[in-house]
C-alpha positions in Angstrom: 16.2 -101.1 13.4 17.6 -101.0 9.9 14.2 -102.0 8.5 12.5 -99.2 10.3 14.9 -96.7 8.8 14.5 -98.1 5.3 10.7 -98.0 5.7 10.8 -94.4 6.9 13.1 -93.4 4.0 10.7 -95.1 1.6 7.7 -93.4 3.2 9.2 -89.9 3.0 10.5 -90.4 -0.5 7.1 -91.6 -1.6 5.3 -88.7 0.1 7.7 -86.2 -1.4 7.3 -87.8 -4.9 3.5 -87.7 -4.6 3.4 -84.1 -3.5 5.8 -83.1 -6.2 3.8 -84.9 -8.8 0.5 -83.4 -7.7 2.0 -79.9 -7.7 3.2 -80.5 -11.2 -0.3 -81.7 -12.2 -1.8 -78.6 -10.5 0.6 -76.3 -12.3 0.0 -78.0 -15.7 -3.8 -77.7 -15.1 -3.5 -74.1 -14.2 -1.3 -73.3 -17.2 -3.7 -75.1 -19.5 -6.7 -73.3 -18.1 -4.9 -70.0 -18.4 -4.0 -70.5 -22.0 -7.5 -71.5 -23.0 -9.0 -68.5 -21.1 -6.4 -66.1 -22.5 -7.1 -67.1 -26.1 -10.9 -67.4 -25.8 -11.7 -64.1 -27.4 -8.9 -64.2 -30.0 -11.1 -65.8 -32.7 -13.7 -63.0 -32.1 -11.0 -60.4 -32.4 -9.7 -61.9 -35.7 -13.3 -62.1 -37.1 -14.0 -58.4 -36.3 -10.7 -57.4 -37.8 -11.3 -59.4 -41.0 -15.0 -58.4 -41.5 -14.6 -54.8 -40.1 -18.0 -55.3 -38.5 -18.7 -55.2 -34.7 -22.5 -54.9 -34.4 -22.8 -58.1 -32.4 -20.1 -57.3 -29.8 -21.5 -56.2 -26.5 -19.5 -53.4 -24.9 -21.2 -54.1 -21.6 -20.0 -57.6 -21.7 -16.4 -56.5 -22.5 -16.6 -53.9 -19.6 -17.7 -56.7 -17.2 -14.9 -58.9 -18.5 -12.4 -56.0 -18.0 -13.5 -55.7 -14.3 -13.2 -59.5 -13.8 -9.8 -59.7 -15.5 -8.5 -56.7 -13.5 -9.6 -58.4 -10.3 -7.9 -61.6 -11.3 -4.7 -59.7 -12.0 -4.9 -58.1 -8.5 -5.6 -61.5 -7.0 -2.6 -62.9 -8.8 -0.3 -60.2 -7.4 -1.7 -60.8 -3.9 -0.9 -64.5 -4.3 2.3 -63.9 -6.2 1.1 -66.3 -8.8 2.7 -65.5 -12.2 0.5 -67.9 -14.1 -2.6 -66.0 -13.0 -1.0 -62.6 -13.6 0.5 -63.2 -17.1 -2.5 -65.1 -18.5 -5.0 -62.5 -17.3 -2.8 -59.6 -18.5 -2.8 -61.2 -21.9 -6.6 -61.7 -21.8 -7.1 -58.1 -20.7 -4.9 -56.9 -23.6 -6.9 -58.9 -26.1 -10.1 -57.6 -24.7 -8.9 -54.0 -24.8 -8.0 -54.4 -28.4 -11.3 -56.0 -29.1 -13.2 -53.2 -27.4 -11.2 -50.5 -29.3 -11.8 -52.2 -32.6 -15.4 -52.8 -31.8 -15.9 -49.1 -30.9 -14.1 -48.1 -34.1 -16.2 -50.3 -36.4 -19.5 -49.7 -34.6 -19.1 -45.9 -35.1 -18.3 -46.4 -38.9 -21.8 -46.8 -40.4 
């Protein structure tokens, strides 16, 4: 009987550890994906600010991206997932700044 209890304790401990580890891996993967997505347009923003040129920036693309990011934020609130909410809010902020700067420099000709 003692062996069965020890086996059950070992089993449940192993299952708990594996579930905890996979959740950690899932969280790390989600955070990494969020960081890369959030900073993806930062180099473009820096380039536009340095060169003060925005001829090649598509406002339609930025508008489409705004819609997608806004929906991701809503989705994050629905799931109560702060990784999704924060990273997409940051992405949206970068894209709003990029759009504003693009409009400013496109109209200055």
